[in-house]
C-alpha positions in Angstrom: 50.8 62.8 -80.7 53.2 65.1 -78.9 52.3 66.8 -75.7 52.6 70.3 -77.1 49.8 69.7 -79.6 47.5 68.3 -76.9 47.9 71.4 -74.7 47.3 73.7 -77.6 44.0 71.9 -78.5 42.9 72.1 -74.9 43.5 75.8 -74.8 41.5 76.3 -78.0 38.6 74.3 -76.6 38.7 76.2 -73.3 38.9 79.6 -75.1 36.0 78.6 -77.4 33.7 77.6 -74.5 34.6 80.7 -72.5 32.0 83.0 -74.2 29.8 83.7 -77.2 31.0 84.1 -80.7 30.1 87.3 -82.5 27.3 85.7 -84.6 25.8 84.2 -81.4 25.9 87.6 -79.7 24.4 89.2 -82.7 21.5 86.7 -82.8 20.9 87.1 -79.1 20.7 90.9 -79.5 18.3 90.6 -82.5 16.0 88.2 -80.5 16.0 90.6 -77.5 15.2 93.5 -79.8 12.2 91.7 -81.3 10.9 90.7 -77.8 11.3 94.3 -76.5 9.5 95.8 -79.6 6.5 93.5 -79.1 6.5 94.2 -75.4 6.5 98.0 -76.1 3.6 97.6 -78.5 1.6 95.7 -75.9 2.2 98.3 -73.3 1.2 101.1 -75.7 -2.0 99.2 -76.6 -2.8 98.7 -72.9 -2.1 102.4 -72.3 -4.5 103.5 -75.1 -7.2 101.2 -73.7 -6.8 102.6 -70.2 -6.9 106.2 -71.4 -10.1 105.5 -73.5 -11.8 103.8 -70.5 -10.8 106.7 -68.2 -12.1 109.3 -70.7 -15.3 107.4 -71.2 -15.9 107.1 -67.5 -15.3 110.8 -67.0 -17.7 111.7 -69.9 -20.4 109.5 -68.3 -19.8 111.2 -64.9 -20.2 114.7 -66.6 -23.4 113.6 -68.4 -24.9 112.2 -65.2 -24.1 115.3 -63.2 -25.5 117.6 -65.9 -28.6 115.4 -66.2 -29.2 115.7 -62.4 -28.7 119.5 -62.6 -31.2 119.8 -65.5 -33.8 117.6 -63.7 -33.7 119.6 -60.5 -33.6 123.1 -62.2 -36.6 125.3 -62.1 -38.7 124.6 -65.2 -38.6 128.3 -66.2 -34.8 128.4 -66.4 -33.3 129.4 -69.8 -31.3 126.1 -70.0 -34.7 124.3 -70.2 -36.3 126.5 -72.9 -37.8 124.5 -75.7 -36.0 124.8 -79.0 -32.7 125.9 -77.4 -29.2 124.3 -77.6 -26.6 124.8 -74.9 -23.0 123.8 -74.4 -20.6 123.7 -71.5 -16.8 123.0 -71.4 -15.1 120.7 -69.0 -11.4 120.0 -68.3 -9.9 116.5 -68.1 -10.9 116.2 -64.4 -14.5 117.0 -65.2 -14.5 120.5 -63.8 -16.4 123.3 -65.7 -14.1 125.7 -67.5 -15.0 129.1 -68.8 -12.1 129.1 -71.3 -13.0 126.9 -74.3 -9.3 126.3 -75.1 -8.9 124.6 -71.7 -11.8 122.2 -72.5 -11.2 118.5 -73.0 -14.9 117.5 -72.8 -17.8 119.5 -74.3 -21.3 118.8 -73.1 -24.2 119.8 -75.3 -27.9 119.5 -74.8 -31.1 120.4 -76.6 -34.6 120.8 -75.3 -37.6 119.8 -77.4 -41.3 119.1 -76.6 -42.2 115.4 -76.2 -43.8 113.9 -79.3 -47.0 112.7 -77.7 -47.3 113.9 -74.1 -48.2 117.5 -73.4 -46.1 119.6 -71.0 -43.2 117.2 -71.1 -39.8 118.1 -72.5 -37.2 115.8 -74.0 -33.6 116.7 -73.1 -31.0 115.2 -75.4 -27.5 115.3 -74.0 -24.2 114.6 -75.6 -20.6 114.7 -74.2 -17.8 114.7 -76.7 -14.0 114.6 -76.6 -11.0 114.2 -78.8 -8.9 111.1 -78.3 -5.9 110.1 -80.3 -7.1 112.1 -83.3 -10.6 110.5 -83.1 -13.8 112.3 -82.0 -15.6 110.3 -79.3 -19.0 110.9 -77.8 -21.6 109.5 -75.5 -25.2 110.5 -75.5 -28.6 109.9 -73.9 -31.9 111.6 -73.3 -34.3 112.2 -70.4 -37.7 113.7 -69.9 -39.0 116.3 -67.5 -42.0 118.6 -67.1 
């Protein structure tokens, strides 16, 4: 074999091992794209779960605060009249808002007489909100005289 052919083959080998071929590069980019797409989906799912947990915790805080207010209110207050329904609007931070369009949470409560015990009222309370196109709510009840 002559010397010229050997040096040409050595250059081809070196040139071949110097980088990636186009199909290898294309395959690497495709794999990276798949990994990034699944990572983005996982981050979005975690974000939705966090947002739901935060909203639910805020709704519970609103309901607890409103329950405490209703329990310490004077029994003759209009908010505790039997057979009435009431609603209040709250922003995302849990502050009352007078403008319904600013509301993120809506707290509603009704007052009814207790089924078996005289002079006791049942207060049913519900806090609702809209989340990712789905209506969510928490609710509970309490009693007072």
